[in-house]
N, C-alpha and C positions, 0 to 999 in steps of 0.2 A: 347440076354442078354448083357448088357453093362458091361464092365469090371470096376474096381474100378476107374481107371484113366479116362475112359469115362464118368462115372457117375459125377465125380468132374468137369470135363469140362462142362457137361450139367447143372449142379447146378450153376456154374459161370455164364453161359449164362442167366439162369432163374433169378439170383440175379441181374444182370445187367438190365434186362427187368423190373423187378419190381421196381427197383431204378428210371429207366427212367419213367416209369408210373407215379410215385410219384411226380416226378420232373415236368413232363408235366401237372399234376393236379394242381399244384400251380398256374398256370395262367402265362401269360406273362406280362413283364413290359409294362409301358407307351410307346407309339410309339416314343416319343421325348427323352427318356431317352437312349442315345446311349451306355453310360457305363453299365447300368443295362442289356441291351440287350446283350452286349458283355459277361457280366458275366454269364447271363443265357445260351448263346449258348455254351461258353466254358465249363461250368458244364455239360451240356448235352453231349457234345463231351467226356469229361473225363468219364462220366457214360458209355457211349457206348462202349468205348474202341475201338479196332480194329474189327469192326464188320465184315469186310471181313474174318478174321481168323475164326470167329464164323460160317459164312456161309460155309466156306471150310471144317471146322471140321464136321459140319452136313453132308455135302455132302460125306465125308469120311464115315461117318456112314451109309449113304445110299449104298455107294460101299461095305461096310462090309455085309450088308444084301444081296446084290446082289452076291457077292462072295460065301457066305454061301449057297445060294439057288442053284446058278448055278454050282459051283465047289466043294461043300462040305467043303469049308474052314471054320473051326470054330475057329481056333487059330489065330486070328487077332486082334490087339488092335489099333483102329483107333486114339487113343491119343498118341501112342508111339512116332511118328515123329511130329516134329513141322510143322505147316502149312507153316512157312516161310523157312523150310529146303531145301537146293539145292537138285537136282537129281530127280529120278523117284519117283512119289508119293507113289506108291505101288510096292513092289518088295518081293514076297513071294514064297515059295514052296508050293505047293499043297499036299493033302495027297496021291496023286498016284505019287509023286516026279517031276512032271513037274514044271517049273518055269513059274510064271505069273508076268508080269509087267502091270502097269496101270498109266495113266495120268488121273487126274480129272480136268474138267473145269466147273466152274460155270458162264461162260460168257453168259451175255444177249446180243444179237447182237446190235450194236451200229446204224447200218443203217437198213432201212426196208427190203432190199432185200440182204444184205450180211454184212459181218463183217467190223468194222471199220479198219483203217490201223494197228494200234497198237494191236488190237485183232487178226487180221490175223497173224501179226508177232509172237505173243505168241502162237498161235496155231501151227504155223509152227515149232517153237521150240519144242514144246511137241511132234510133229509128228516125228521130227528128233531124239529126245532122245529115242523114242519108236523104231524107224527104227534101231538105233545103238544097242539097247539092245539085248544080246543074251538070247532069252527066247522062250518058247514053246507057250505061249499065250501072245498077246499083245492087250491091251484094251484101248480105249479112251473113258472115261467115262464122260457124260455130263448130266447136270441137267435141261437145257432149251430146251423145245419142238422146238422151233424155231431154235436153234443152231443145234438140231439133224436134223431138215428139211434141213438146208444149207449143212449138211455132205452128204446129198443124191444127191446134184448138181453134175454133171460129172465133173466140174472143180476141185473138191476135190477128185475125185476117185483115181488119181494117188498117192495122199498123204497117202490115208488109205489102200493101198494094204498090205495085211497081217495083217491088224488091225482090230479088231471088234469094231465098235462104238456102245455104249450102252447108252440109255436114262434112268438114274437111277430112275426116277420117275415112269417109267412103265415096265422096264425091256426090252423094245423093242431093238432089236439088228439090226444093218447094217453090213452085211458082203459084201464086194465088190470083 
């Protein structure tokens, strides 16, 4: 069940998608009309807004479902914390009084067999945040099956010690 704030966020995402569909259905400008192309693309960008935040928010809704099913956490509002806010993505007290912290990654690997340099750096920062947190349960929640597969590689095992990696789309867990 979505909170009022979560419903508002989802309605905003839906509104932007409807506006984007309408804009795209208008057709594109003439190939020679650079000014019209700029205007067309700028309008599309304005309608789209920060789509990365929308993806992150929906990933947080997936995390909410996982936490409810796996840990009985029913009092969590995915819209409460801004997607751009610093710190741990999820920091909650479970019904049994244990502290759970989680980082959510919507990364799609840049390289076919590993992460790109910046992706790896960002993932390392998330692991460091989790490692430093004083919590009973530490989760690294991912949305991409390839990212989850990469986490199974032995070269990442030392980083995920004491952290459960979860593929949010299936609920599959990796415990090293």
